[in-house]
C-alpha positions in Angstrom: 109.6 125.7 86.6 110.1 127.6 82.9 112.7 129.5 82.5 112.1 133.5 80.9 114.0 134.3 77.9 117.2 136.0 78.0 116.8 139.9 76.7 117.8 140.4 73.5 121.1 142.9 72.6 119.9 144.9 68.6 122.8 146.5 67.3 121.9 148.3 63.7 125.0 149.5 62.4 123.9 152.5 60.0 124.9 152.1 57.5 128.5 154.6 55.8 128.4 158.9 56.2 127.0 160.7 53.3 129.2 163.4 51.2 127.0 165.7 53.2 127.5 164.5 56.6 130.4 163.7 55.6 130.8 167.8 55.1 129.5 168.5 57.9 132.0 166.8 59.7 134.8 168.5 58.0 133.0 171.6 59.4 133.2 170.4 63.3 136.8 169.2 63.2 138.0 172.9 61.2 135.2 175.4 62.7 134.0 173.7 66.1 136.9 172.0 67.3 139.0 174.6 68.0 136.3 177.1 70.3 136.2 173.9 72.1 140.0 172.7 72.4 140.2 176.9 73.5 137.1 176.8 75.5 138.5 173.7 77.9 141.8 176.0 78.9 140.1 178.2 81.4 137.3 177.4 84.0 134.1 177.7 83.3 133.1 179.9 85.8 132.1 183.9 85.2 132.2 185.2 81.9 132.5 181.0 80.6 129.0 180.3 82.4 127.0 183.7 80.5 128.1 182.8 76.8 126.7 179.6 77.1 123.5 180.8 78.5 123.0 183.5 76.3 123.7 180.9 73.1 119.9 179.6 73.7 118.7 183.5 73.5 120.2 183.6 70.5 118.8 179.9 69.2 115.0 182.4 69.9 116.1 184.0 66.6 115.8 180.0 64.8 111.9 179.5 63.0 110.2 175.8 64.2 108.7 174.2 60.6 106.2 175.1 59.4 103.0 174.4 61.3 104.4 173.7 64.3 102.7 174.9 66.7 104.1 175.9 70.9 102.1 177.2 74.1 104.8 178.0 77.0 103.8 176.5 80.7 105.2 177.9 83.6 106.4 175.6 86.6 107.4 176.1 89.9 111.1 177.6 89.0 111.8 177.3 85.8 110.1 176.5 82.5 109.2 174.4 79.8 106.3 174.2 76.6 104.2 172.3 74.9 105.4 171.0 71.5 102.9 170.2 68.5 104.5 169.4 65.2 103.6 169.3 61.9 100.6 167.3 61.3 101.1 166.6 65.1 96.8 167.2 66.8 95.6 168.7 69.9 95.4 165.8 71.8 97.8 165.5 74.7 96.8 161.8 76.5 100.1 160.8 74.6 103.0 162.8 75.0 107.0 162.4 75.0 109.3 164.5 78.1 112.3 166.2 76.1 115.7 167.1 77.9 117.5 169.6 76.0 121.4 168.7 75.8 124.3 171.7 76.4 126.7 170.1 78.5 124.4 170.5 82.2 124.8 174.6 81.1 123.9 175.2 78.0 121.1 175.6 75.5 117.1 175.4 76.3 113.5 175.6 74.7 115.1 177.9 71.6 118.0 176.1 70.7 116.1 172.7 70.2 112.4 173.3 69.0 112.8 172.5 65.4 114.5 169.0 66.7 111.9 169.1 68.9 109.2 169.4 66.8 110.6 167.3 64.0 110.8 164.6 66.7 107.1 165.6 67.8 105.9 164.8 63.7 107.3 162.3 63.2 105.7 159.6 66.7 102.3 161.8 65.7 102.2 162.8 69.7 103.1 166.9 71.8 106.1 166.8 73.3 106.7 168.8 76.3 110.3 170.2 76.3 111.8 170.7 80.3 113.7 174.1 80.5 114.8 173.4 83.5 117.8 174.7 85.7 121.1 174.4 85.5 124.4 175.0 86.8 124.8 177.3 88.6 121.4 178.1 89.1 121.8 174.1 90.5 124.7 172.1 91.0 125.0 169.3 88.3 123.4 166.2 90.9 120.0 168.3 91.7 119.1 168.9 87.3 117.2 166.3 87.8 114.8 167.5 90.1 112.8 169.5 87.5 112.7 167.0 84.7 111.3 164.1 87.5 109.0 167.1 88.4 108.4 167.9 84.5 107.8 163.8 84.9 105.3 163.7 88.0 102.9 166.6 86.2 102.4 164.5 83.2 101.1 161.5 85.8 98.1 163.7 86.6 96.5 162.9 83.3 97.8 159.9 81.6 99.1 156.9 82.7 102.8 156.3 82.3 102.7 154.1 79.8 101.3 156.8 77.9 104.9 158.8 78.4 108.0 158.3 76.4 111.2 160.3 77.8 113.7 161.6 75.9 116.8 163.2 75.1 120.6 164.3 73.3 123.5 164.7 75.2 123.2 166.1 78.7 119.5 165.8 78.1 120.1 161.4 77.6 121.3 161.7 80.3 118.8 163.2 82.7 116.6 160.4 80.1 118.3 157.4 82.9 118.4 160.1 85.8 115.0 161.3 85.6 114.0 157.2 84.7 116.1 155.8 88.1 114.6 158.6 90.3 111.5 157.6 89.1 111.2 154.1 89.9 113.4 154.4 92.7 110.7 156.9 94.3 107.7 154.4 93.7 106.7 156.5 90.8 105.2 154.3 87.4 107.8 153.8 84.8 107.1 155.4 80.9 106.4 153.7 78.0 109.7 153.9 77.5 113.2 155.6 77.1 115.0 156.9 74.5 118.7 158.7 74.4 120.6 159.9 71.7 124.1 159.9 72.5 124.2 159.7 76.0 126.7 160.9 78.4 126.1 158.1 81.2 129.1 157.4 83.0 131.5 160.3 84.7 134.4 159.1 85.1 135.9 159.8 82.0 139.1 157.4 82.3 137.4 154.5 80.0 136.2 157.5 78.1 139.7 158.8 77.5 141.4 155.5 76.8 139.2 154.5 73.8 139.7 154.5 70.2 137.7 157.4 69.7 139.4 160.3 71.5 141.1 160.7 67.8 138.6 160.3 65.9 136.0 162.0 67.3 135.7 165.7 64.6 135.1 168.0 67.3 138.4 166.3 70.1 135.3 167.2 73.5 138.4 165.3 76.0 139.7 168.0 77.5 136.1 169.9 77.7 134.6 167.0 79.4 137.6 166.6 81.6 136.9 170.6 82.6 133.0 170.5 82.9 134.3 167.0 85.3 137.6 169.1 87.3 134.9 172.2 88.1 131.3 171.1 88.9 131.7 166.8 89.8 134.8 167.6 92.1 132.6 166.9 95.2 131.1 163.8 93.7 131.6 160.5 93.8 131.9 159.4 90.1 131.4 156.2 90.6 127.9 156.2 92.8 124.6 155.0 90.7 123.5 158.6 91.5 126.0 160.5 89.6 127.0 158.2 86.5 123.4 156.1 85.4 125.5 154.1 83.7 126.5 151.9 87.0 122.7 151.8 88.3 120.6 149.0 88.9 119.2 149.2 85.5 116.7 146.6 85.7 112.9 147.7 85.7 113.5 150.0 83.3 111.5 150.3 80.5 112.7 149.0 76.7 115.9 151.9 75.6 116.9 153.0 72.0 120.5 154.0 71.9 121.7 156.1 69.1 125.4 157.1 68.6 128.0 158.1 65.9 130.2 155.0 65.4 133.1 158.0 66.2 132.1 160.0 68.3 133.6 159.9 71.8 130.7 159.4 73.7 130.1 156.5 71.4 131.7 154.0 74.2 129.2 154.9 76.9 125.9 153.9 74.4 128.0 150.5 74.1 128.8 150.3 77.5 125.3 151.1 78.2 123.3 148.8 76.0 125.0 145.5 77.6 124.7 146.0 81.0 120.7 147.3 80.1 120.3 143.8 78.6 122.0 141.9 81.8 119.0 143.7 84.2 116.4 142.2 81.6 116.1 145.4 79.4 115.5 145.2 76.0 117.4 147.4 74.2 117.9 148.8 70.9 121.4 150.2 70.0 121.6 152.0 66.6 125.4 152.7 65.1 125.3 155.1 62.8 128.6 155.3 60.8 130.7 158.1 61.8 127.7 160.9 62.1 129.0 163.8 64.5 127.6 164.1 68.5 123.6 164.8 67.9 123.7 164.9 64.3 119.9 164.6 64.4 120.0 168.5 64.4 120.2 169.0 61.2 116.9 167.8 60.1 116.4 167.5 57.2 119.8 168.7 55.4 121.6 165.3 56.3 119.8 161.3 55.0 121.4 160.2 58.0 119.3 162.9 60.8 116.1 162.2 58.3 116.3 158.6 58.4 116.8 158.6 62.5 114.4 161.1 62.7 111.8 158.7 60.6 113.5 155.4 63.6 113.0 156.9 66.5 109.4 158.1 65.7 108.5 154.7 64.4 110.3 153.1 67.6 107.6 156.1 69.8 104.7 154.5 67.9 104.8 151.6 69.3 106.1 152.0 72.5 103.0 153.9 72.8 101.0 151.7 71.6 102.9 149.1 74.0 104.2 147.2 70.5 107.7 146.9 71.3 109.6 143.7 69.9 113.0 144.4 69.8 113.0 144.8 66.1 114.8 148.0 64.8 113.1 150.7 64.1 
């Protein structure tokens, strides 16, 4: 009997940090870090959650890149929108399902429209961006349901091989949670998964002991502890349905993971990449030198962001063509 070739993990390490990206990291350290530390000092309830929710409304004033076309979509209980990036045609036979980040309590369509538009343009296909219900509207463990509903809706009009699920941070978590729920529910797997700086292990012990606790410019450790204490205390954090990094990963489609080398969540991507490969899942882990959490949000302002977006677009194009071959993006 012929033995199958072992799956190879491709680790793609990217250069030195540009002057611009180092300036951004310094700004995060000086401006965002104190605010996150202050937010971690009090329970995330009432006014704190309303303030977090307001971020998306404020972001509604920002315009997406010129040439972007947006069409709202209504689901039962939540919203979404089609985003066609500049140069992307009307066809929706191949698509990205995009799940935004925001710590499970914040952000939405407005905060992520510009970045999603750039991903759409790079991949050459439209994206369905999902405004899934978040804490406190639903508990943490139920946020994935709206994402799964959106995935089911896409399957009504196209094959799973014509869909790539993608998300950043908390949305990267939901990317894996959605794919695993779909697989376990008997639904076909998408063409690929793309996760930007995802948090995949809700048990914080490994992250809090990691060297990046002192290297991450935003120092998010205390806020993550607050998040887990306030919203996940009723859950078993080692349950694979709560922490995808602990799940049976067999049968998932090819994966692209990206993370900054010094961000706290890097260790989740590193561990997940190794576990994916052990499960036989073709995986590329991109490690960007000293980049902040979800640095792709800076679009054309950072050379690293431009390069990462182009790489993701190339990966999605290959996945939708059925040609992911474990070469670097």
